C-alpha positions, 0 to 999 in steps of 0.5 A: 665193347665188345664180348669180353674186355676189362671193365670197371664200371658199368650204367643200366637203367632198367625199366621194369622188374622184369630188366631187372630180373632180365639182367641179372639173369645174363649175369648168373650165366657168367659168374662160376664158383668162387665169385662174390656180387655185392647187392647196395640199395635201398628196401625194395630196391630190387637187390633181391628181384636183381637175385631171382635172375641171378639164381634163373641166369644159375640153373636154379630150379627153384626161385631165389627167396629173400634171405632177410631173416635167415641170413643165408640162403644156400642152392646147388645150381648146376656149376656148384653151391650159391649163397644168397645172402642178407646183412640187414641185421647187421650184428646176427650176421657179423655173429656168423661170419665171425664164427666160421662161416667166413671160411665157408666163403673161400671154399668156391661157392656163388655168394650174392649178398644183399646189404653188402654196404653194412658190412664192408670189412668182411668183404674180400678185394676182388668182389663186383658190386651193385649198387640199385636205385629207384627212378622217378617216373619209374622204373630203376639204375643200376650201377656196377663196380667193378674190384679186382681182375675177375670182376672186370673181365665179368663187368666187360662180359656183361656189358657185352651179352646185354648189348641186343637187349634193348636195356640202356647201357653206359659203360664207362672205364673201359 
């Protein structure tokens, strides 16, 4: 599996919210401007918890908070702007995207989009999708799907960085 191959899928089990943040932090260290992480999962599945870890990995000095009612929170990381968006209220986000905000996404920020499945038609072809799901008995599963070369490289790097973390890693589609 190594630390840099390309992968299309990666499945993880996180026993605690801290584990979920650890995976997010590991990914955050790898992200750069232009990367989009599309998060999917039911209410309470850990999307914002994961994003908080990503923020730490990106070097944010403030904690990410849920953008549900604001639609988008913008942060400045060492590597540039980070947009943490939420599509839970789809009609409001459709309006924002339709009014030209989509061009802002093409300017190169890191984008973390919760409830991404609500606006699938707006998503770029190149993206890393994460599906989070609570598991019976506790913890949650994290299932990554990489669409595009950059996303596949990110996933390979992430898998390599998690080898010594104690988090259960199940690579598929290598």
